[in-house]
N, C-alpha and C positions, 0 to 999 in steps of 0.2 A: 497556716494551721488549718485546720478542718472544723469545721462547728457540727458540733455533735444538736441532734435534735433528737426530744425524749418525751417532750409533752405535746402531741398533734392531737387535734379531733380529727374525727375519721375521715373528713370531708377536707381536713387539711392535708393529713396523708395521701390521700389518694393524689391530691395536688401535686404533692413533693412527690411520687413517684412521676408523675406523668407529664407535668408540663415543665418540660423544658428543651434546651438546644443539645444538637447533636453533642454526645458523649461527655456530658456535662460534669459526670462523675467525676472523671479524671485529671479533672482541673485544681489547681491550688487551689484551697481555701473552699472548696464546692460543701455546701452544707449535707449533712448524710443520716441518715434515719438510725435510731440506736436504743428505742421505746422499750420496757419490759415485754420479755416474750410473750406474756399472755397476752399481750396488745398488739401484740403484731399478730398472732394466731388467731385474734378476734376478728383485726380489719381484714387478713387474706380472705377469712371464711366468708366474713360481710361481703366484700367486692366480689368474690366467684360465686357467691348466692345468685347474685342479681346484678352484674355489671352494667345493664345498659342504661341504668340512669347515671351512672358516674361515669362512663366512658365514651357513650356516643359522641360526643363533641370534639373527642380527638383525632388526628388524624392515623391513617397508618401508620406514618414515619415516626408519628408521637407514641404509637400503642408499640412498635415493634421497641422503641427505646428505653419505654417505660416498664415492658415484661422482660426486658432483658436485666434491667437494672433490678427489679423485684426479685428477680428468681435466682439469679446466679449471685453465688459469693462472691465471683466478680466483682461485682457491681454495688450489693447492700448483702447485711449479714438476715436478712430477714428471714428465710427460709430455713435457715437454723433453730429457729424457736419449735418447728415438728418433733426436733428429736429435743427437745430440751424437756427436763424432766419432771422441771418445776411447773410446768404446765400438766394440766390434769390430760392423760391419757384420753379421753371420752374426747376431749377439744379439740385433739391433735387429730384423733381418727376421723372427725367430723370435717377437719379442713381439709384431710386428703381426700373425702367423697367430693368435696367440692369443685376438685381439678376438672372432674367428669361434669360437672353443670358449666363451668366456665367454658370449657371446648365445644360443648355443644352448643350453648344458647349464644355462645360471642363468636368464636373460632370458626366454627363451621359455616356460618352465614356469611363471613369476610374473607378466609383465605381461598385464595386460590389454587384450580384442580391442578399445581405443578409437583413436582417431586425434588425437594430440596438437596437430597442426595443427589442429585445430577445436576446439581444448580442449572437446571432448565427455566431458559430465559422465559423474560412477562411476569415474573412470580410477585407476587402479593407481597409486602413488607412484612406481612402479620405471621405468611409463612415461617419466617426464620426463628422467633420465640416459640412458634408451635411446635417443630420438628425439632429442634434443641432443647425440648422441656425435662427431659426425664436426665440430660448429660448437663445440665448445668444449675437446676434443682438439689440443693444437698439433702437427698431423703436418703435415711439410711436402704443399703443395699446388699447389707450382708452380716452386719453385726451383730453379734449373741446374747448381749443384756437383754433383763424381759421386757420391755418396752416395745423391743425391736423388732419382736415377732410380729405383735398384731400389726406395725405400722408397715411392714415389709408387706405382709397379707393382705393389706388396705392399699397398700400401691400397686402390687399384681392386680388385683379385684377391679381395679381401677382403667388397667392398661387392656383388662381384658374386654371392658364396657368400651372403652375409647375406640376398640379397635373394630368393636361393632357400628361405629358411627360413618354415617353415606357419606365421606369425605376424604378425599386421597391424602387431603395436606394429617388430618388426625388420624386415619390410617398410617400413615406414617413414624407419627407422632409413637403409637403403642409400639409400633415393631421397631423401632429404634431404643426406645427404653427398653423393650423384650430382650433384644440382643444384649444390650450392656449387661443386662440381670440375671443370663445366662450363666452365667458364671458360679452362681449362688443356687441357681432354682432352676436347673437344666431341665429338670421332666416336666416341673410347673409351663413353661414356657415353651417349651417343644409341644405340649397337649392344646396350650392357648392358641398356637401359630398354625396348629393341625387343624383345629376346627373351626379357624379363619379362612383358612384356603381351602377348605371341604363347601364350607358355604360361600364360598364366592369364587367360582370355577371360573369366571369369563372377567377377573380384571387384568389390569393393563400388565403385559409381560413382566415390562422393567420394575412393577411392584412388587407382583408375585416373584423375581430374583431376589429384590431386597427383602421381602419375607422370608425365603429360604435361608440366605444369609444370616437374617436375624437369628432365625432355628438353633444357625449352630454356633449364634455368640460372634459372626463375625460381622459388625459395625462399628464406625467410628462415629 
């Protein structure tokens, strides 16, 4: 049996997310977070708004595991709260905005200048969840109910801002997400990537090729 955790303080929740050995959440009997969706949105927003006091003590490997568990519905269900209509829309939009903050303030200084889609050697472990962010996070990417219009617009706006960060890892993060979202928002995606390429004529050829692939929706 898996042990359900429903009533954790913010500090206990952060500890639960990040202080574990390799792939702990696949083990029989593992604890898992199943708190109210509004609390999930509150905790993610708080963590991403000011990550350093809470995460600086963890190793890059621990952070990699923790972010994979937090973000991915293959690890936890935390991020489904962003699409949960029981949580006020303004709180969910504010949570999406903090994706940019945590990437700017925490991932930019720690990620290494390697391209994950090429499996370049020497990469920092934290590059992995950075690269896969929009692939593993269950945020809306094409649904049509009333809330999803503002949510998808917020996600695309955040990707555009992430793309402007001076970090190869974060630029790859945004391009990866935009490539997947091209199917539903081709004109918006192409416009964002065209502006990025125009503003960055001297980027690495490999990153430029990836941007062009994302512009056509051809990413994995």
